[in-house]
Every structure is written in structure tokens, then in C-alpha cells.
PDB file of N, CA, C and O in Angstrom:
ATOM      1  N   MET A   1      79.541 -21.982 -66.782  1.00  0.00           N
ATOM      2  CA  MET A   1      78.268 -21.954 -65.737  1.00  0.00           C
ATOM      3  C   MET A   1      78.915 -21.644 -64.336  1.00  0.00           C
ATOM      4  O   MET A   1      79.994 -22.216 -64.181  1.00  0.00           O
ATOM      5  N   VAL A   2      78.529 -20.926 -63.364  1.00  0.00           N
ATOM      6  CA  VAL A   2      78.824 -20.885 -62.043  1.00  0.00           C
ATOM      7  C   VAL A   2      78.451 -21.930 -61.272  1.00  0.00           C
ATOM      8  O   VAL A   2      77.294 -22.336 -61.377  1.00  0.00           O
ATOM      9  N   LYS A   3      79.241 -22.476 -60.478  1.00  0.00           N
ATOM     10  CA  LYS A   3      78.665 -23.694 -59.578  1.00  0.00           C
ATOM     11  C   LYS A   3      78.928 -22.955 -58.027  1.00  0.00           C
ATOM     12  O   LYS A   3      79.749 -22.143 -57.600  1.00  0.00           O
ATOM     13  N   ILE A   4      77.990 -23.559 -57.553  1.00  0.00           N
ATOM     14  CA  ILE A   4      77.827 -23.086 -55.926  1.00  0.00           C
ATOM     15  C   ILE A   4      78.434 -24.213 -54.952  1.00  0.00           C
ATOM     16  O   ILE A   4      77.758 -25.242 -54.928  1.00  0.00           O
ATOM     17  N   PHE A   5      79.448 -24.211 -54.241  1.00  0.00           N
ATOM     18  CA  PHE A   5      79.888 -25.160 -53.353  1.00  0.00           C
ATOM     19  C   PHE A   5      80.020 -24.728 -51.829  1.00  0.00           C
ATOM     20  O   PHE A   5      80.778 -23.820 -51.488  1.00  0.00           O
ATOM     21  N   ALA A   6      79.355 -25.330 -51.077  1.00  0.00           N
ATOM     22  CA  ALA A   6      78.983 -24.949 -49.739  1.00  0.00           C
ATOM     23  C   ALA A   6      80.406 -25.297 -48.807  1.00  0.00           C
ATOM     24  O   ALA A   6      80.864 -26.432 -48.677  1.00  0.00           O
ATOM     25  N   HIS A   7      80.903 -24.233 -48.284  1.00  0.00           N
ATOM     26  CA  HIS A   7      82.025 -24.235 -47.464  1.00  0.00           C
ATOM     27  C   HIS A   7      81.815 -25.045 -46.123  1.00  0.00           C
ATOM     28  O   HIS A   7      81.169 -24.393 -45.302  1.00  0.00           O
ATOM     29  N   ARG A   8      82.152 -26.151 -45.743  1.00  0.00           N
ATOM     30  CA  ARG A   8      81.764 -26.695 -44.429  1.00  0.00           C
ATOM     31  C   ARG A   8      80.386 -27.160 -44.352  1.00  0.00           C
ATOM     32  O   ARG A   8      79.814 -27.581 -43.347  1.00  0.00           O
ATOM     33  N   GLY A   9      79.888 -27.028 -45.612  1.00  0.00           N
ATOM     34  CA  GLY A   9      78.319 -27.535 -45.394  1.00  0.00           C
ATOM     35  C   GLY A   9      77.402 -26.353 -45.364  1.00  0.00           C
ATOM     36  O   GLY A   9      77.839 -25.286 -45.796  1.00  0.00           O
ATOM     37  N   PHE A  10      76.053 -26.427 -44.854  1.00  0.00           N
ATOM     38  CA  PHE A  10      75.297 -25.322 -44.613  1.00  0.00           C
ATOM     39  C   PHE A  10      75.460 -24.822 -43.071  1.00  0.00           C
ATOM     40  O   PHE A  10      74.534 -24.840 -42.260  1.00  0.00           O
ATOM     41  N   SER A  11      76.747 -24.386 -42.802  1.00  0.00           N
ATOM     42  CA  SER A  11      77.098 -24.167 -41.450  1.00  0.00           C
ATOM     43  C   SER A  11      76.608 -23.018 -40.809  1.00  0.00           C
ATOM     44  O   SER A  11      76.919 -22.784 -39.641  1.00  0.00           O
ATOM     45  N   HIS A  12      75.728 -22.133 -41.583  1.00  0.00           N
ATOM     46  CA  HIS A  12      74.962 -21.052 -40.945  1.00  0.00           C
ATOM     47  C   HIS A  12      73.971 -21.532 -40.121  1.00  0.00           C
ATOM     48  O   HIS A  12      73.741 -20.963 -39.054  1.00  0.00           O
ATOM     49  N   LYS A  13      73.250 -22.665 -40.532  1.00  0.00           N
ATOM     50  CA  LYS A  13      72.190 -23.381 -39.878  1.00  0.00           C
ATOM     51  C   LYS A  13      72.611 -24.570 -39.065  1.00  0.00           C
ATOM     52  O   LYS A  13      72.095 -24.713 -37.957  1.00  0.00           O
ATOM     53  N   TYR A  14      73.409 -25.356 -39.457  1.00  0.00           N
ATOM     54  CA  TYR A  14      73.859 -26.569 -38.852  1.00  0.00           C
ATOM     55  C   TYR A  14      75.260 -26.610 -38.570  1.00  0.00           C
ATOM     56  O   TYR A  14      76.087 -25.966 -39.216  1.00  0.00           O
ATOM     57  N   PRO A  15      75.576 -27.489 -37.449  1.00  0.00           N
ATOM     58  CA  PRO A  15      77.194 -27.544 -37.019  1.00  0.00           C
ATOM     59  C   PRO A  15      78.053 -27.980 -38.292  1.00  0.00           C
ATOM     60  O   PRO A  15      77.811 -28.953 -39.007  1.00  0.00           O
ATOM     61  N   GLU A  16      79.045 -27.122 -38.429  1.00  0.00           N
ATOM     62  CA  GLU A  16      79.878 -27.146 -39.591  1.00  0.00           C
ATOM     63  C   GLU A  16      80.438 -28.667 -39.687  1.00  0.00           C
ATOM     64  O   GLU A  16      80.621 -29.381 -38.701  1.00  0.00           O
ATOM     65  N   MET A  17      80.671 -29.035 -40.980  1.00  0.00           N
ATOM     66  CA  MET A  17      81.196 -30.081 -41.321  1.00  0.00           C
ATOM     67  C   MET A  17      80.539 -31.535 -40.865  1.00  0.00           C
ATOM     68  O   MET A  17      81.229 -32.533 -40.657  1.00  0.00           O
ATOM     69  N   THR A  18      79.232 -31.498 -40.756  1.00  0.00           N
ATOM     70  CA  THR A  18      78.607 -32.824 -40.236  1.00  0.00           C
ATOM     71  C   THR A  18      77.737 -33.208 -41.478  1.00  0.00           C
ATOM     72  O   THR A  18      77.637 -32.502 -42.481  1.00  0.00           O
ATOM     73  N   ARG A  19      77.140 -34.373 -41.295  1.00  0.00           N
ATOM     74  CA  ARG A  19      76.450 -34.895 -42.396  1.00  0.00           C
ATOM     75  C   ARG A  19      75.239 -34.056 -42.522  1.00  0.00           C
ATOM     76  O   ARG A  19      74.783 -33.797 -43.636  1.00  0.00           O
ATOM     77  N   ILE A  20      74.617 -33.554 -41.270  1.00  0.00           N
ATOM     78  CA  ILE A  20      73.115 -32.877 -41.886  1.00  0.00           C
ATOM     79  C   ILE A  20      73.614 -31.509 -42.486  1.00  0.00           C
ATOM     80  O   ILE A  20      72.823 -30.982 -43.268  1.00  0.00           O
ATOM     81  N   ALA A  21      74.656 -30.929 -42.276  1.00  0.00           N
ATOM     82  CA  ALA A  21      75.151 -29.647 -42.870  1.00  0.00           C
ATOM     83  C   ALA A  21      75.323 -29.973 -44.463  1.00  0.00           C
ATOM     84  O   ALA A  21      74.741 -29.391 -45.378  1.00  0.00           O
ATOM     85  N   TYR A  22      76.148 -30.915 -44.561  1.00  0.00           N
ATOM     86  CA  TYR A  22      76.202 -31.211 -45.962  1.00  0.00           C
ATOM     87  C   TYR A  22      74.903 -31.489 -46.770  1.00  0.00           C
ATOM     88  O   TYR A  22      74.661 -30.945 -47.847  1.00  0.00           O
ATOM     89  N   GLN A  23      74.070 -32.407 -46.140  1.00  0.00           N
ATOM     90  CA  GLN A  23      72.791 -32.618 -46.794  1.00  0.00           C
ATOM     91  C   GLN A  23      72.121 -31.436 -46.979  1.00  0.00           C
ATOM     92  O   GLN A  23      71.646 -31.201 -48.090  1.00  0.00           O
ATOM     93  N   ALA A  24      72.007 -30.692 -46.127  1.00  0.00           N
ATOM     94  CA  ALA A  24      70.914 -29.448 -46.020  1.00  0.00           C
ATOM     95  C   ALA A  24      71.645 -28.546 -47.158  1.00  0.00           C
ATOM     96  O   ALA A  24      70.859 -27.914 -47.864  1.00  0.00           O
ATOM     97  N   ALA A  25      72.981 -28.394 -47.435  1.00  0.00           N
ATOM     98  CA  ALA A  25      73.471 -27.659 -48.496  1.00  0.00           C
ATOM     99  C   ALA A  25      72.961 -28.130 -49.668  1.00  0.00           C
ATOM    100  O   ALA A  25      72.475 -27.309 -50.446  1.00  0.00           O
ATOM    101  N   ILE A  26      72.973 -29.337 -49.965  1.00  0.00           N
ATOM    102  CA  ILE A  26      72.502 -29.847 -51.329  1.00  0.00           C
ATOM    103  C   ILE A  26      71.115 -29.771 -51.336  1.00  0.00           C
ATOM    104  O   ILE A  26      70.587 -29.437 -52.398  1.00  0.00           O
ATOM    105  N   ASP A  27      70.434 -30.003 -50.402  1.00  0.00           N
ATOM    106  CA  ASP A  27      68.891 -29.645 -50.437  1.00  0.00           C
ATOM    107  C   ASP A  27      68.555 -28.337 -50.627  1.00  0.00           C
ATOM    108  O   ASP A  27      67.459 -28.094 -51.133  1.00  0.00           O
ATOM    109  N   VAL A  28      69.225 -27.524 -50.345  1.00  0.00           N
ATOM    110  CA  VAL A  28      68.910 -25.858 -50.584  1.00  0.00           C
ATOM    111  C   VAL A  28      69.469 -25.378 -52.131  1.00  0.00           C
ATOM    112  O   VAL A  28      69.239 -24.262 -52.597  1.00  0.00           O
ATOM    113  N   GLY A  29      70.145 -26.304 -52.737  1.00  0.00           N
ATOM    114  CA  GLY A  29      70.612 -26.101 -54.057  1.00  0.00           C
ATOM    115  C   GLY A  29      71.975 -26.138 -54.329  1.00  0.00           C
ATOM    116  O   GLY A  29      72.275 -26.060 -55.521  1.00  0.00           O
ATOM    117  N   ALA A  30      72.903 -26.242 -53.491  1.00  0.00           N
ATOM    118  CA  ALA A  30      74.453 -26.165 -53.775  1.00  0.00           C
ATOM    119  C   ALA A  30      74.788 -27.235 -54.529  1.00  0.00           C
ATOM    120  O   ALA A  30      74.395 -28.377 -54.293  1.00  0.00           O
ATOM    121  N   ASP A  31      75.599 -26.880 -55.557  1.00  0.00           N
ATOM    122  CA  ASP A  31      76.063 -27.820 -56.507  1.00  0.00           C
ATOM    123  C   ASP A  31      76.987 -29.000 -55.801  1.00  0.00           C
ATOM    124  O   ASP A  31      77.095 -30.128 -56.282  1.00  0.00           O
ATOM    125  N   GLY A  32      77.583 -28.596 -54.684  1.00  0.00           N
ATOM    126  CA  GLY A  32      78.379 -29.608 -53.956  1.00  0.00           C
ATOM    127  C   GLY A  32      78.915 -29.005 -52.684  1.00  0.00           C
ATOM    128  O   GLY A  32      78.518 -27.866 -52.436  1.00  0.00           O
ATOM    129  N   PHE A  33      79.724 -29.554 -51.857  1.00  0.00           N
ATOM    130  CA  PHE A  33      80.397 -28.936 -50.912  1.00  0.00           C
ATOM    131  C   PHE A  33      81.918 -29.335 -50.824  1.00  0.00           C
ATOM    132  O   PHE A  33      82.470 -30.246 -51.442  1.00  0.00           O
ATOM    133  N   GLU A  34      82.485 -28.444 -49.910  1.00  0.00           N
ATOM    134  CA  GLU A  34      83.944 -28.846 -49.709  1.00  0.00           C
ATOM    135  C   GLU A  34      84.088 -29.359 -48.236  1.00  0.00           C
ATOM    136  O   GLU A  34      83.204 -29.200 -47.395  1.00  0.00           O
ATOM    137  N   CYS A  35      85.325 -30.013 -47.988  1.00  0.00           N
ATOM    138  CA  CYS A  35      85.523 -30.376 -46.677  1.00  0.00           C
ATOM    139  C   CYS A  35      86.975 -30.598 -46.315  1.00  0.00           C
ATOM    140  O   CYS A  35      87.701 -31.131 -47.154  1.00  0.00           O
ATOM    141  N   ASP A  36      87.498 -30.211 -45.058  1.00  0.00           N
ATOM    142  CA  ASP A  36      88.884 -30.498 -44.767  1.00  0.00           C
ATOM    143  C   ASP A  36      88.968 -31.598 -44.204  1.00  0.00           C
ATOM    144  O   ASP A  36      88.144 -31.900 -43.341  1.00  0.00           O
ATOM    145  N   VAL A  37      89.999 -32.459 -44.570  1.00  0.00           N
ATOM    146  CA  VAL A  37      90.238 -33.621 -43.629  1.00  0.00           C
ATOM    147  C   VAL A  37      91.432 -33.723 -43.088  1.00  0.00           C
ATOM    148  O   VAL A  37      92.352 -33.277 -43.774  1.00  0.00           O
ATOM    149  N   ARG A  38      91.781 -34.323 -41.730  1.00  0.00           N
ATOM    150  CA  ARG A  38      92.632 -34.257 -41.052  1.00  0.00           C
ATOM    151  C   ARG A  38      92.996 -35.587 -40.489  1.00  0.00           C
ATOM    152  O   ARG A  38      92.074 -36.396 -40.393  1.00  0.00           O
ATOM    153  N   LEU A  39      94.354 -36.001 -40.047  1.00  0.00           N
ATOM    154  CA  LEU A  39      94.524 -37.225 -39.597  1.00  0.00           C
ATOM    155  C   LEU A  39      94.790 -37.054 -38.138  1.00  0.00           C
ATOM    156  O   LEU A  39      95.536 -36.184 -37.690  1.00  0.00           O
ATOM    157  N   THR A  40      94.099 -37.988 -37.374  1.00  0.00           N
ATOM    158  CA  THR A  40      94.305 -37.870 -35.790  1.00  0.00           C
ATOM    159  C   THR A  40      95.544 -38.714 -35.508  1.00  0.00           C
ATOM    160  O   THR A  40      96.117 -39.341 -36.398  1.00  0.00           O
ATOM    161  N   LYS A  41      95.918 -38.704 -34.280  1.00  0.00           N
ATOM    162  CA  LYS A  41      97.042 -39.564 -33.731  1.00  0.00           C
ATOM    163  C   LYS A  41      96.777 -40.944 -33.942  1.00  0.00           C
ATOM    164  O   LYS A  41      97.800 -41.572 -34.216  1.00  0.00           O
ATOM    165  N   ASP A  42      95.689 -41.648 -33.901  1.00  0.00           N
ATOM    166  CA  ASP A  42      95.574 -42.981 -34.061  1.00  0.00           C
ATOM    167  C   ASP A  42      95.128 -43.212 -35.611  1.00  0.00           C
ATOM    168  O   ASP A  42      94.496 -44.211 -35.954  1.00  0.00           O
ATOM    169  N   LYS A  43      95.483 -42.292 -36.413  1.00  0.00           N
ATOM    170  CA  LYS A  43      95.641 -42.432 -37.997  1.00  0.00           C
ATOM    171  C   LYS A  43      94.190 -42.566 -38.469  1.00  0.00           C
ATOM    172  O   LYS A  43      93.888 -43.247 -39.449  1.00  0.00           O
ATOM    173  N   LYS A  44      93.399 -41.959 -37.807  1.00  0.00           N
ATOM    174  CA  LYS A  44      91.810 -41.834 -38.484  1.00  0.00           C
ATOM    175  C   LYS A  44      91.666 -40.601 -39.171  1.00  0.00           C
ATOM    176  O   LYS A  44      92.164 -39.549 -38.772  1.00  0.00           O
ATOM    177  N   VAL A  45      90.952 -40.730 -40.258  1.00  0.00           N
ATOM    178  CA  VAL A  45      90.716 -39.579 -41.161  1.00  0.00           C
ATOM    179  C   VAL A  45      89.486 -38.934 -40.767  1.00  0.00           C
ATOM    180  O   VAL A  45      88.458 -39.608 -40.705  1.00  0.00           O
ATOM    181  N   ILE A  46      89.476 -37.524 -40.456  1.00  0.00           N
ATOM    182  CA  ILE A  46      88.301 -36.915 -39.982  1.00  0.00           C
ATOM    183  C   ILE A  46      88.117 -35.745 -40.677  1.00  0.00           C
ATOM    184  O   ILE A  46      89.071 -35.140 -41.166  1.00  0.00           O
ATOM    185  N   CYS A  47      86.709 -35.279 -40.787  1.00  0.00           N
ATOM    186  CA  CYS A  47      86.489 -33.947 -41.282  1.00  0.00           C
ATOM    187  C   CYS A  47      86.433 -32.726 -40.257  1.00  0.00           C
ATOM    188  O   CYS A  47      85.473 -32.597 -39.498  1.00  0.00           O
ATOM    189  N   PHE A  48      87.417 -31.909 -40.267  1.00  0.00           N
ATOM    190  CA  PHE A  48      87.683 -31.025 -39.312  1.00  0.00           C
ATOM    191  C   PHE A  48      88.655 -29.802 -39.842  1.00  0.00           C
ATOM    192  O   PHE A  48      89.771 -30.037 -40.304  1.00  0.00           O
ATOM    193  N   HIS A  49      88.165 -28.602 -39.736  1.00  0.00           N
ATOM    194  CA  HIS A  49      88.546 -27.552 -40.340  1.00  0.00           C
ATOM    195  C   HIS A  49      89.866 -27.120 -39.939  1.00  0.00           C
ATOM    196  O   HIS A  49      90.838 -26.983 -40.683  1.00  0.00           O
ATOM    197  N   ASP A  50      89.806 -26.905 -38.614  1.00  0.00           N
ATOM    198  CA  ASP A  50      91.040 -26.360 -37.960  1.00  0.00           C
ATOM    199  C   ASP A  50      92.071 -27.401 -37.551  1.00  0.00           C
ATOM    200  O   ASP A  50      91.732 -28.583 -37.509  1.00  0.00           O
ATOM    201  N   GLY A  51      93.339 -27.021 -37.241  1.00  0.00           N
ATOM    202  CA  GLY A  51      94.388 -28.065 -36.951  1.00  0.00           C
ATOM    203  C   GLY A  51      94.195 -28.228 -35.380  1.00  0.00           C
ATOM    204  O   GLY A  51      94.769 -29.154 -34.806  1.00  0.00           O
ATOM    205  N   ASN A  52      93.519 -27.479 -34.794  1.00  0.00           N
ATOM    206  CA  ASN A  52      93.314 -27.471 -33.311  1.00  0.00           C
ATOM    207  C   ASN A  52      91.593 -27.481 -32.966  1.00  0.00           C
ATOM    208  O   ASN A  52      90.704 -27.260 -33.789  1.00  0.00           O
ATOM    209  N   THR A  53      91.444 -27.758 -31.707  1.00  0.00           N
ATOM    210  CA  THR A  53      90.024 -27.992 -31.268  1.00  0.00           C
ATOM    211  C   THR A  53      89.473 -26.715 -30.675  1.00  0.00           C
ATOM    212  O   THR A  53      88.270 -26.630 -30.432  1.00  0.00           O
ATOM    213  N   MET A  54      90.295 -25.734 -30.437  1.00  0.00           N
ATOM    214  CA  MET A  54      89.906 -24.661 -29.484  1.00  0.00           C
ATOM    215  C   MET A  54      88.517 -23.787 -30.302  1.00  0.00           C
ATOM    216  O   MET A  54      87.576 -23.575 -29.538  1.00  0.00           O
ATOM    217  N   ARG A  55      88.380 -23.410 -31.393  1.00  0.00           N
ATOM    218  CA  ARG A  55      87.251 -22.928 -31.903  1.00  0.00           C
ATOM    219  C   ARG A  55      86.082 -23.737 -31.733  1.00  0.00           C
ATOM    220  O   ARG A  55      85.041 -23.116 -31.520  1.00  0.00           O
ATOM    221  N   ILE A  56      86.027 -24.940 -31.779  1.00  0.00           N
ATOM    222  CA  ILE A  56      84.904 -25.822 -31.964  1.00  0.00           C
ATOM    223  C   ILE A  56      84.483 -26.392 -30.391  1.00  0.00           C
ATOM    224  O   ILE A  56      83.326 -26.495 -29.984  1.00  0.00           O
ATOM    225  N   THR A  57      85.472 -26.664 -29.777  1.00  0.00           N
ATOM    226  CA  THR A  57      85.003 -27.298 -28.377  1.00  0.00           C
ATOM    227  C   THR A  57      85.463 -26.517 -27.257  1.00  0.00           C
ATOM    228  O   THR A  57      85.191 -26.877 -26.112  1.00  0.00           O
ATOM    229  N   GLY A  58      86.309 -25.212 -27.546  1.00  0.00           N
ATOM    230  CA  GLY A  58      86.540 -24.358 -26.285  1.00  0.00           C
ATOM    231  C   GLY A  58      87.570 -24.780 -25.477  1.00  0.00           C
ATOM    232  O   GLY A  58      87.746 -24.201 -24.405  1.00  0.00           O
ATOM    233  N   SER A  59      88.369 -25.807 -25.851  1.00  0.00           N
ATOM    234  CA  SER A  59      89.530 -26.249 -25.403  1.00  0.00           C
ATOM    235  C   SER A  59      90.512 -26.619 -26.359  1.00  0.00           C
ATOM    236  O   SER A  59      90.218 -27.261 -27.367  1.00  0.00           O
ATOM    237  N   TYR A  60      91.785 -26.208 -26.064  1.00  0.00           N
ATOM    238  CA  TYR A  60      92.927 -26.457 -26.978  1.00  0.00           C
ATOM    239  C   TYR A  60      93.320 -27.976 -27.058  1.00  0.00           C
ATOM    240  O   TYR A  60      93.392 -28.735 -26.091  1.00  0.00           O
ATOM    241  N   GLY A  61      93.535 -28.254 -28.217  1.00  0.00           N
ATOM    242  CA  GLY A  61      94.302 -29.746 -28.468  1.00  0.00           C
ATOM    243  C   GLY A  61      94.468 -29.793 -29.749  1.00  0.00           C
ATOM    244  O   GLY A  61      93.585 -29.315 -30.461  1.00  0.00           O
ATOM    245  N   LEU A  62      95.628 -30.378 -30.332  1.00  0.00           N
ATOM    246  CA  LEU A  62      95.995 -30.496 -31.751  1.00  0.00           C
ATOM    247  C   LEU A  62      95.311 -31.765 -32.256  1.00  0.00           C
ATOM    248  O   LEU A  62      95.494 -32.828 -31.662  1.00  0.00           O
ATOM    249  N   VAL A  63      94.668 -31.702 -33.141  1.00  0.00           N
ATOM    250  CA  VAL A  63      93.898 -32.926 -33.946  1.00  0.00           C
ATOM    251  C   VAL A  63      94.804 -33.980 -34.127  1.00  0.00           C
ATOM    252  O   VAL A  63      94.439 -35.149 -34.012  1.00  0.00           O
ATOM    253  N   SER A  64      96.064 -33.634 -34.425  1.00  0.00           N
ATOM    254  CA  SER A  64      97.014 -34.886 -34.969  1.00  0.00           C
ATOM    255  C   SER A  64      97.729 -35.401 -33.678  1.00  0.00           C
ATOM    256  O   SER A  64      98.621 -36.244 -33.773  1.00  0.00           O
ATOM    257  N   LYS A  65      97.338 -34.894 -32.470  1.00  0.00           N
ATOM    258  CA  LYS A  65      97.763 -35.373 -31.130  1.00  0.00           C
ATOM    259  C   LYS A  65      96.789 -35.914 -30.434  1.00  0.00           C
ATOM    260  O   LYS A  65      96.953 -36.159 -29.239  1.00  0.00           O
ATOM    261  N   ILE A  66      95.485 -36.216 -31.154  1.00  0.00           N
ATOM    262  CA  ILE A  66      94.266 -36.616 -30.438  1.00  0.00           C
ATOM    263  C   ILE A  66      93.787 -38.040 -30.959  1.00  0.00           C
ATOM    264  O   ILE A  66      93.472 -38.270 -32.127  1.00  0.00           O
ATOM    265  N   ASP A  67      93.779 -38.902 -29.985  1.00  0.00           N
ATOM    266  CA  ASP A  67      93.140 -40.360 -30.400  1.00  0.00           C
ATOM    267  C   ASP A  67      91.703 -40.012 -30.876  1.00  0.00           C
ATOM    268  O   ASP A  67      91.179 -39.109 -30.224  1.00  0.00           O
ATOM    269  N   LEU A  68      90.971 -40.534 -31.861  1.00  0.00           N
ATOM    270  CA  LEU A  68      89.780 -40.412 -31.990  1.00  0.00           C
ATOM    271  C   LEU A  68      88.950 -41.475 -31.319  1.00  0.00           C
ATOM    272  O   LEU A  68      87.805 -41.168 -30.984  1.00  0.00           O
ATOM    273  N   GLU A  69      89.472 -42.892 -31.046  1.00  0.00           N
ATOM    274  CA  GLU A  69      89.013 -43.901 -30.550  1.00  0.00           C
ATOM    275  C   GLU A  69      89.185 -43.983 -29.088  1.00  0.00           C
ATOM    276  O   GLU A  69      88.761 -44.959 -28.469  1.00  0.00           O
TER     277      GLU A  69
END
């Protein structure tokens, strides 16, 4: 049986890798979803696809060099 997994949630309609994107993916029939996890400088685990912030924020920064708090 084929299973449908939403990559970064329902990211065509909602901001990728957010709670609302994941919930929307399940609501429209996805069997599950996947997310990328990264560790910040202050050792917080976050869901973030890229190793840097440029594509999402418009400014460059390495996720591993940024404090979340």
C-alpha cells in the first residue's frame, strides 16, 4: 500500500514546517509528514529545513551559530 507523507507539512498553503502546515497535511489525508531537525547554538532542537536562514528570512545566518532564546 502506498503511503503519502507531506514534505515540510502542507507547505504550498501554509508556512513550511509549522504546526498548522503539519495539521493541514493530516487534515487533507496525508498519512504522515516528515521534518528536518537542527540544533541551534544554545543546543535547542528546532524543525528547520535548511542549514542557514537565507531562504526563509532573507538574511544569512547558520542555524548552528544562532541562539534560539
